[in-house]
ROGUKE-928276 format. One line per field, with one value per residue (C-alpha): x, y, z; residue number from 1; residue in one letter. Coordinates in pm, 1 decimal, decimal comma. Example, Ala and Ser with C-alpha at 12.3 -4.5 7.8 and 13.67 -1.06 7.14 Angstrom:
// residues 2
px c(1230,0/1367,0) .
py c(-450,0/-106,0) .
pz c(780,0/714,0) .
num c(1/2) .
residuo c(A/S) .
END
This chain:
// residues 219
px c(9764,1/9878,3/10197,7/10439,2/10510,2/10880,7/10791,6/10606,3/10910,7/11069,6/10742,7/10687,1/11038,8/10993,2/10650,9/10803,8/11087,9/10838,7/10627,5/10928,8/11057,7/10721,1/10682,1/11026,2/10952,0/10619,0/10784,3/11089,4/10968,9/10589,0/10580,1/10802,5/10537,6/10788,5/10980,2/10656,7/10519,2/10855,1/10856,9/10500,3/10587,5/10914,4/10738,8/10466,0/10715,5/10927,5/10625,5/10492,8/10839,3/10877,0/10525,8/10600,3/10924,5/10718,8/10409,9/10283,2/10060,2/9827,6/9920,3/9749,1/10035,1/9989,8/10223,0/10380,8/10646,0/10815,4/10856,6/11103,2/10941,5/11120,9/11202,9/11186,5/11062,7/11327,8/11545,1/11745,4/12110,1/12305,5/12254,4/12571,6/12731,2/12934,6/13110,3/12898,5/13149,5/12950,8/12714,4/12697,0/13070,2/12999,8/12883,1/12536,7/12335,5/12323,7/12034,6/12055,1/11773,3/11852,7/11593,1/11584,8/11438,8/11112,6/11055,0/10853,1/11112,6/10940,0/11132,0/10936,4/11028,0/11108,6/11006,8/10837,5/11046,1/11277,0/11538,3/11856,5/12101,6/12088,6/12364,4/12371,7/12690,7/12761,6/12965,4/13024,8/12776,5/12918,3/12678,9/12460,4/12600,1/12961,3/13107,1/13217,6/12893,9/12765,8/13065,8/13165,5/12835,6/12595,9/12388,8/12196,1/12233,9/11936,4/11913,8/11582,2/11525,4/11193,3/10993,4/11129,5/11485,9/11571,5/11775,8/11830,0/12010,7/11928,5/12090,4/11962,5/12240,2/12251,1/12372,0/12500,4/12155,8/12006,9/12134,5/11909,6/11821,3/11526,5/11454,0/11171,5/11319,1/11546,5/11733,2/11510,0/11185,2/10942,4/10864,8/10589,6/10644,5/10544,8/10526,7/10749,9/11089,7/11233,2/11261,3/11548,0/11495,3/11538,8/11628,6/11942,3/11981,6/11877,8/12087,2/11938,2/12153,1/11982,8/12089,5/12281,8/12005,0/11735,0/11569,9/11591,5/11277,6/11407,4/11678,9/11905,2/11715,7/11375,7/11155,8/11027,6/10776,8/10829,7/10605,6/10451,8/10728,6/10861,0/11238,0/11298,6/11191,0/11340,8/11458,4) .
py c(6427,3/6421,0/6230,4/6355,3/6121,4/6112,4/5932,0/5631,2/5405,7/5501,7/5453,1/5112,4/4998,5/5114,5/4945,6/4619,5/4639,5/4704,6/4407,8/4176,5/4299,1/4249,5/3903,0/3797,2/3921,8/3734,6/3417,9/3407,4/3597,5/3556,6/3539,8/3841,0/4110,7/4392,8/4319,7/4282,6/4616,3/4788,3/4671,5/4801,1/5145,2/5170,2/5063,6/5323,1/5604,5/5506,9/5495,4/5831,8/5984,4/5866,5/5989,6/6341,4/6347,2/6320,5/6522,0/6760,0/7030,3/7223,8/7591,0/7888,2/8083,9/8442,7/8530,5/8872,2/8954,9/9201,5/8950,5/8667,1/8383,7/8142,6/7821,6/7595,0/7551,6/7591,9/7845,3/8133,0/8066,7/8292,8/8644,4/8786,9/8939,2/8678,5/8622,0/8382,8/8204,9/7937,7/8145,2/8518,1/8564,0/8867,2/8970,1/8865,5/8859,6/8502,6/8389,7/8030,4/7824,8/7517,8/7240,2/7011,5/6657,5/6787,8/7046,7/6996,2/6899,4/7036,1/7306,7/7582,9/7835,5/8174,1/8358,3/8296,9/8305,0/8116,3/7868,8/8012,1/7775,2/7429,9/7203,7/6893,7/6831,1/6499,2/6551,9/6495,1/6487,0/6735,7/6868,6/7137,7/7420,0/7344,1/7650,6/7437,3/7238,5/7477,7/7401,7/7044,5/6866,4/6705,5/6994,1/7150,1/7505,2/7675,6/8029,1/8189,9/8515,1/8691,8/8870,0/9198,5/9081,6/9018,2/8705,2/8498,3/8172,7/7903,9/7577,6/7257,5/7124,2/6775,0/6727,9/6449,9/6287,1/6390,0/6153,8/6229,2/6552,3/6550,7/6826,8/6886,2/7165,6/7185,3/7460,6/7652,1/7567,2/7819,2/7796,1/7946,2/8115,5/7892,9/7570,9/7277,5/7266,5/6982,5/6783,7/6704,5/6382,6/6419,8/6786,8/6989,4/7342,0/7579,2/7883,7/8178,2/8441,7/8778,8/9100,6/9335,4/9595,2/9352,5/9415,0/9115,6/9074,8/8806,2/8796,1/8525,1/8289,7/8345,4/8039,4/8048,1/7857,5/7767,4/7964,4/8162,7/8369,5/8663,8/8627,9/8961,7/9217,3/9334,5/9694,2) .
pz c(6354,2/5991,5/5914,9/5650,2/5357,8/5447,8/5769,5/5628,4/5589,3/5922,0/6109,5/5946,2/6044,0/6404,2/6425,3/6299,7/6553,8/6834,2/6724,2/6716,5/7055,1/7222,0/7066,7/7194,2/7547,0/7554,0/7422,9/7649,9/7960,1/7975,3/8357,2/8424,9/8465,3/8519,4/8198,7/8000,6/8121,7/8078,0/7715,8/7670,9/7806,7/7612,6/7291,7/7341,4/7406,1/7106,2/6875,3/6994,6/6954,9/6595,5/6514,5/6640,3/6439,7/6121,7/6208,8/5942,8/6093,8/5867,4/5838,7/5680,8/5530,0/5415,7/5128,8/5073,0/4811,7/5047,0/5329,7/5383,7/5579,2/5810,5/5620,8/5927,6/6283,0/6548,6/6726,6/6578,7/6664,6/6425,1/6288,2/6136,4/5829,3/5641,5/5310,7/5101,9/4877,6/4695,6/4482,0/4559,1/4620,2/4836,2/5181,5/5303,8/5624,3/5752,0/5972,1/6099,4/6250,2/6459,2/6431,9/6736,2/6720,7/6873,1/6597,9/6280,3/6017,1/5706,3/5515,6/5337,0/5069,0/5226,7/4907,3/4573,6/4258,2/4023,7/4147,3/3998,2/4167,5/4327,3/4454,5/4673,9/4872,3/5046,0/5358,8/5727,1/6015,8/6264,1/6527,9/6370,8/6587,7/6489,9/6308,5/6011,2/5973,1/5704,5/5480,5/5577,0/5649,5/5404,0/5269,2/4984,7/4857,6/4691,1/4549,3/4451,2/4261,8/4315,1/4043,6/4183,4/4118,0/4484,7/4542,9/4857,0/4927,4/5180,3/5290,2/5444,2/5667,9/5816,3/6173,5/6397,2/6418,9/6084,7/5817,3/5525,1/5350,4/5110,3/4857,2/4609,7/4395,3/4095,9/3915,8/3674,7/3854,4/4002,4/4373,8/4586,3/4920,8/5212,1/5010,8/5102,9/4940,0/5147,3/5467,5/5706,3/5898,5/6275,4/6279,2/6208,9/6069,5/5791,1/5695,9/5506,3/5332,8/5284,4/5107,6/5337,7/5315,1/5427,2/5764,8/5998,1/6210,6/6449,0/6713,0/6849,2/7078,6/6914,7/6858,8/6501,0/6288,8/5924,3/5689,5/5975,4/6135,1/5934,5/5915,3/5744,9/5488,0/5162,3/5147,5) .
num c(1/2/3/4/5/6/7/8/9/10/11/12/13/14/15/16/17/18/19/20/21/22/23/24/25/26/27/28/29/30/31/32/33/34/35/36/37/38/39/40/41/42/43/44/45/46/47/48/49/50/51/52/53/54/55/56/57/58/59/60/61/62/63/64/65/66/67/68/69/70/71/72/73/74/75/76/77/78/79/80/81/82/83/84/85/86/87/88/89/90/91/92/93/94/95/96/97/98/99/100/101/102/103/104/105/106/107/108/109/110/111/112/113/114/115/116/117/118/119/120/121/122/123/124/125/126/127/128/129/130/131/132/133/134/135/136/137/138/139/140/141/142/143/144/145/146/147/148/149/150/151/152/153/154/155/156/157/158/159/160/161/162/163/164/165/166/167/168/169/170/171/172/173/174/175/176/177/178/179/180/181/182/183/184/185/186/187/188/189/190/191/192/193/194/195/196/197/198/199/200/201/202/203/204/205/206/207/208/209/210/211/212/213/214/215/216/217/218/219) .
residuo c(M/T/I/H/K/E/G/Y/T/S/I/A/I/V/A/L/L/I/L/V/A/N/A/L/V/H/Y/F/L/P/D/N/V/W/I/V/W/F/T/Y/V/L/S/F/L/L/F/V/T/I/L/Q/F/F/R/S/P/K/R/R/I/A/T/D/E/N/L/I/L/C/P/A/D/G/K/V/V/V/I/E/E/V/E/E/T/E/Y/F/Q/D/K/R/L/Q/V/S/I/F/M/S/P/V/N/V/H/I/N/R/N/P/V/S/G/L/V/T/F/F/R/Y/H/P/G/K/Y/L/V/A/W/H/P/K/S/S/T/L/N/E/R/T/T/I/A/V/R/T/E/Q/G/K/E/I/L/F/R/Q/I/A/G/A/L/A/R/R/I/V/W/Y/V/K/E/G/A/S/V/Q/Q/G/K/E/F/G/F/I/K/F/G/S/R/V/D/V/F/L/P/L/D/A/K/V/D/V/K/I/G/D/K/V/S/G/G/L/T/V/L/G/R/F/H) .
END
């Protein structure tokens, strides 16, 4: 299993805590077999859990300029027409993907093109499914224009558990479809705003995979 670079520090901290906890149990309670074995089992489960949080599976991603790929692993929780007020200032189709703690947390570019807009917003940590999380929570907003002149916007949104958003893009840079544009530690949500004439290929409740599932198609 390959571990993502964003997990190195967290894994090292957890490993150190496990080492200290086990050392304390062996020092103060060496004869209490139940406590010793309970600590072993709890340590193992905690370490495996933190490893799966930061796993980075290899994926063969097929690119297509007419397709919009899912930016994250998770579950589709919103498909609706909304007013996008930060950049487009008009109506768009919003598709939202909820990332649970058991999902891969890597975020991938839905399309190839030029980053025309980027903003980072510090904010609150409401649960990711809260209606106001997309405007009140810590988040990034990224817009990309394809070579064909199509433009989409997507947001990384922190949740109650996720406390750090990482991004690897900047305004004016070129990005490639399927490549990593960021990471949200311990899950949360990604919103994608599509043109109204785009065809959405997913439905609410679908389980999707970043870079593999087709989210929609340009008209």
